[in-house]
C-alpha positions as CSV (number, residue, x, y, z in Angstrom):
1,G,-16.7,-13.5,-0.6
2,I,-13.5,-11.9,-0.6
3,Q,-11.8,-8.3,-0.3
4,F,-8.2,-6.7,-0.9
5,H,-7.5,-3.4,-1.5
6,I,-3.5,-3.5,-4.0
7,E,-4.8,0.3,-5.3
8,I,-2.9,3.0,-3.5
9,K,-2.8,6.5,-3.9
10,D,-0.3,9.6,-3.0
11,T,-1.7,9.6,0.2
12,T,-2.6,6.0,1.9
13,V,0.8,5.8,3.7
14,S,1.0,8.7,5.9
15,K,-3.0,8.1,5.9
16,W,-2.2,5.2,7.2
17,G,0.4,6.4,9.9
18,C,-2.4,8.8,11.1
19,V,-2.6,5.3,13.1
20,P,0.0,5.2,16.1
21,E,-0.9,1.1,16.0
22,Y,0.2,1.0,12.5
23,K,3.1,4.0,12.5
24,N,4.9,0.7,15.1
25,A,4.4,-2.7,14.2
26,L,5.9,-1.2,11.3
27,E,8.6,0.9,13.3
28,D,9.4,-2.2,15.5
29,Q,9.3,-4.1,12.7
30,L,11.9,-2.2,9.7
31,G,12.8,0.2,12.5
32,E,13.7,4.0,13.0
33,D,11.8,6.3,10.4
34,A,9.9,3.1,8.6
35,L,7.0,4.7,7.8
36,K,9.1,7.6,5.8
37,K,11.1,5.3,4.3
38,F,8.1,3.3,3.3
39,D,5.9,6.4,2.2
40,Q,8.7,7.2,-0.1
41,A,9.4,3.5,-1.5
42,A,5.5,3.8,-1.7
43,K,5.2,6.8,-4.6
44,N,8.6,5.7,-6.0
45,N,6.2,1.8,-7.7
46,M,2.9,3.9,-7.3
47,K,2.7,4.0,-11.5
48,D,3.8,0.1,-11.5
49,M,1.5,-0.8,-8.5
50,N,-1.5,1.2,-9.0
51,N,-1.1,-0.8,-13.3
52,Y,-0.5,-4.4,-11.4
53,S,-4.1,-3.2,-10.0
54,K,-5.9,-3.2,-13.0
55,I,-3.9,-6.0,-14.4
56,L,-5.5,-7.8,-10.7
57,Y,-8.9,-6.8,-11.0
58,N,-9.4,-7.2,-15.0
59,N,-8.0,-10.9,-14.8
60,F,-10.8,-11.8,-12.3
61,K,-13.8,-9.8,-13.6
62,M,-12.5,-12.7,-15.9
63,L,-13.2,-15.7,-14.1
64,L,-17.3,-14.5,-13.6
């Protein structure tokens, strides 16, 4: 089997941030306010990411 998620919603990062381990791991790697910066970057790139997810899904379907 295979499972992954490339799609993103405007609430994805903030919901992840509610899990202390995710927030702490992000700040450990990227520094203070990493969650806020990551959330903004995700929102800035959301349209492209969702377009890429559609392309990936459509290409994956062609393999079946």
